[in-house]
C-alpha positions as CSV (number, residue, x, y, z in Angstrom):
1,M,-20.4,-15.2,81.1
2,Q,-20.3,-13.1,78.0
3,L,-17.3,-15.0,76.8
4,L,-19.0,-18.3,77.4
5,D,-22.1,-17.1,75.6
6,S,-20.1,-16.0,72.6
7,L,-18.2,-19.3,72.5
8,M,-21.5,-21.1,72.6
9,R,-22.8,-19.2,69.6
10,I,-19.7,-19.9,67.6
11,V,-20.0,-23.7,68.4
12,I,-23.7,-23.7,67.4
13,F,-23.0,-21.8,64.2
14,S,-20.2,-24.2,63.3
15,I,-22.4,-27.3,63.9
16,C,-25.1,-25.8,61.7
17,I,-22.6,-25.3,58.9
18,V,-21.3,-28.9,59.2
19,L,-24.9,-30.2,59.2
20,L,-25.9,-28.2,56.2
21,T,-22.9,-29.2,54.1
22,G,-23.5,-32.8,55.0
23,C,-27.0,-32.6,53.6
24,F,-25.7,-32.1,50.0
25,E,-24.4,-34.9,47.9
26,S,-20.7,-34.8,47.6
27,D,-20.1,-37.2,44.8
28,I,-18.4,-35.6,41.8
29,K,-20.4,-36.1,38.7
30,T,-18.6,-36.5,35.4
31,T,-20.0,-35.3,32.2
32,E,-19.3,-37.2,29.1
33,F,-19.1,-35.3,25.8
34,N,-20.1,-36.9,22.6
35,Q,-17.2,-36.5,20.2
36,K,-17.9,-36.5,16.6
37,K,-15.4,-36.9,13.9
38,V,-15.6,-33.9,11.6
39,D,-13.9,-33.7,8.3
40,I,-12.2,-30.4,7.8
41,T,-11.6,-29.2,4.3
42,E,-8.6,-27.0,3.9
43,I,-9.5,-23.8,2.2
44,K,-6.7,-22.7,-0.1
45,E,-6.9,-19.0,-0.7
46,A,-5.1,-17.3,-3.5
47,P,-1.9,-15.8,-2.3
48,N,-2.1,-12.1,-1.5
49,K,-0.6,-10.7,-4.7
50,G,-0.7,-7.1,-3.4
51,F,-1.6,-3.9,-5.1
52,S,-0.3,-2.9,-8.5
53,Y,-0.9,0.3,-10.4
54,L,-1.0,-1.8,-13.5
55,E,-4.4,-3.2,-12.4
56,Q,-6.0,0.0,-13.6
57,L,-4.8,-0.5,-17.2
58,P,-7.0,-2.0,-19.9
59,A,-5.9,-5.4,-21.3
60,E,-4.6,-3.9,-24.6
61,R,-2.3,-1.5,-22.6
62,I,-1.1,-4.4,-20.5
63,K,0.1,-6.2,-23.6
64,E,1.9,-3.0,-24.8
65,Y,3.4,-2.5,-21.4
66,E,4.8,-6.0,-21.4
67,L,6.4,-5.4,-24.8
68,F,7.9,-2.2,-23.4
69,V,9.3,-4.0,-20.3
70,K,10.8,-6.6,-22.6
71,D,12.8,-4.3,-24.9
72,R,12.5,-0.8,-23.4
73,D,11.2,0.5,-26.7
74,T,9.0,3.4,-25.9
75,S,7.2,3.1,-29.2
76,H,5.0,0.5,-27.5
77,L,3.7,3.3,-25.4
78,L,2.4,5.3,-28.3
79,R,-1.3,4.7,-27.4
80,F,-0.9,5.4,-23.7
81,S,-2.7,8.4,-22.3
82,P,-0.8,10.7,-19.9
83,E,-2.7,9.2,-17.0
84,Q,-1.6,5.7,-18.0
85,I,2.0,6.8,-18.3
86,V,1.8,8.1,-14.7
87,L,0.4,4.7,-13.6
88,I,3.2,2.8,-15.1
89,Y,5.7,5.3,-13.7
90,M,4.3,4.7,-10.2
91,H,4.5,1.0,-10.8
92,F,8.2,1.3,-11.8
93,V,8.8,3.4,-8.7
94,A,7.2,0.8,-6.5
95,I,9.3,-2.1,-8.0
96,V,12.4,0.1,-8.2
97,D,13.0,-0.2,-12.0
98,T,15.1,2.8,-12.6
99,A,16.0,1.7,-16.1
100,A,12.3,1.8,-17.0
101,I,11.9,5.2,-15.2
102,Y,14.8,6.5,-17.3
103,A,13.1,5.3,-20.5
104,L,9.9,7.1,-19.4
105,T,11.7,10.4,-18.6
106,Y,11.3,13.3,-21.0
107,N,14.7,14.3,-22.5
108,D,15.0,18.0,-22.9
109,G,18.6,17.8,-23.8
110,L,19.7,17.8,-20.1
111,L,18.9,14.2,-19.3
112,A,22.0,12.5,-17.9
113,D,23.3,9.2,-19.3
114,P,21.4,6.1,-17.9
115,E,24.0,5.2,-15.3
116,R,24.3,8.7,-13.9
117,F,20.5,9.0,-13.9
118,R,20.1,5.7,-12.1
119,K,22.6,6.7,-9.4
120,D,21.2,10.2,-8.8
121,Y,17.5,9.0,-9.0
122,N,18.1,6.2,-6.5
123,E,20.1,8.4,-4.2
124,Y,18.0,11.6,-4.2
125,V,14.5,10.9,-5.5
126,L,13.5,7.2,-5.1
127,N,12.6,7.3,-1.3
128,T,10.3,10.3,-1.7
129,E,8.7,8.9,-4.8
130,Q,8.2,5.5,-3.1
131,E,6.3,7.3,-0.3
132,V,4.1,9.0,-2.9
133,A,3.5,5.7,-4.7
134,L,2.5,4.1,-1.4
135,K,0.3,7.0,-0.3
136,Y,-1.6,7.3,-3.5
137,R,-2.0,3.6,-4.4
138,Y,-5.7,3.7,-3.5
139,Y,-6.3,7.0,-5.3
140,D,-9.8,8.4,-5.9
141,S,-9.0,10.1,-9.2
142,I,-6.3,10.5,-11.7
143,Q,-6.9,13.2,-14.4
144,I,-5.3,15.9,-16.5
145,N,-5.5,19.4,-15.0
146,E,-7.4,20.9,-17.9
147,E,-6.6,24.5,-16.8
148,T,-2.9,24.1,-17.5
149,A,-3.1,21.5,-20.4
150,E,-1.4,22.3,-23.6
151,E,-1.1,20.3,-26.8
152,N,2.3,18.8,-25.8
153,S,2.4,19.4,-22.1
154,V,0.1,18.4,-19.3
155,I,-0.1,18.0,-15.6
156,V,-1.7,14.8,-14.3
157,V,-3.1,15.1,-10.8
158,I,-3.7,12.1,-8.6
159,T,-6.1,12.6,-5.6
160,V,-6.7,10.4,-2.6
161,S,-9.1,11.0,0.3
162,L,-9.1,9.5,3.7
163,G,-11.9,10.7,6.0
164,L,-12.0,14.5,5.9
165,S,-8.5,14.7,4.4
166,T,-7.8,15.0,0.7
167,S,-4.3,15.0,-0.8
168,S,-3.2,15.6,-4.4
169,V,0.0,15.3,-6.3
170,G,0.7,16.5,-9.8
171,Y,3.2,15.2,-12.4
172,G,4.2,17.1,-15.5
173,L,4.3,15.2,-18.8
174,K,5.6,16.3,-22.1
175,K,5.1,14.7,-25.5
176,N,8.3,13.5,-27.2
177,E,7.9,11.9,-30.7
178,H,4.1,11.4,-30.0
179,I,4.7,9.6,-26.7
180,W,3.9,11.1,-23.4
181,K,7.0,11.1,-21.1
182,M,7.4,12.1,-17.4
183,D,9.0,15.5,-16.9
184,I,10.9,14.5,-13.8
185,Q,14.6,15.5,-14.5
186,H,14.1,18.5,-12.3
187,F,13.3,16.2,-9.3
188,I,16.9,15.1,-9.2
189,E,18.2,18.7,-9.2
190,Y,15.7,19.7,-6.5
191,F,16.5,16.9,-4.2
192,K,20.2,17.2,-4.7
193,Q,20.0,20.9,-3.6
194,K,17.8,19.9,-0.7
195,A,20.4,17.3,0.4
196,A,23.3,19.8,0.0
197,A,21.4,22.3,2.2
198,K,21.3,19.9,5.2
């Protein structure tokens, strides 16, 4: 009896479901979308030319820089400040122009010939300096350390901040025939010794 009663309930429930679903319209309605023709204008953006340390130089220094690049005559750099020399040095590091780096390097009588310098600089120094050039490209300040400045010798400090972190790097420059030059010959010796110790 209970089984029959349960079966009856299931049948009645099923019939109610069928009746309820039959009460609703079952036609599928289609919706038409109005399509409009839209003219799309292509926006041509200037190609991403990337960062350059040269962007920080005034127009008159850019002209002198271009003359220097053309003939490697450092007399074109006579009006460059120590900070500007560091900026073009960083640019030459970024584009791997070791010949220009050589021309910017202070010669204290120990500077190797251009070919030896190029080989040693590329092998021992370039990778580290490229990391520095990359890290400091969006620097906050570049200035002479006044505490250590002398008439013909200065240290230029570049500082970059990111969040709570601040990092600085200093480069020594010496004046040679009234032109500031990078005092970086010791980098080669330092990194050679470091490589030999490994």
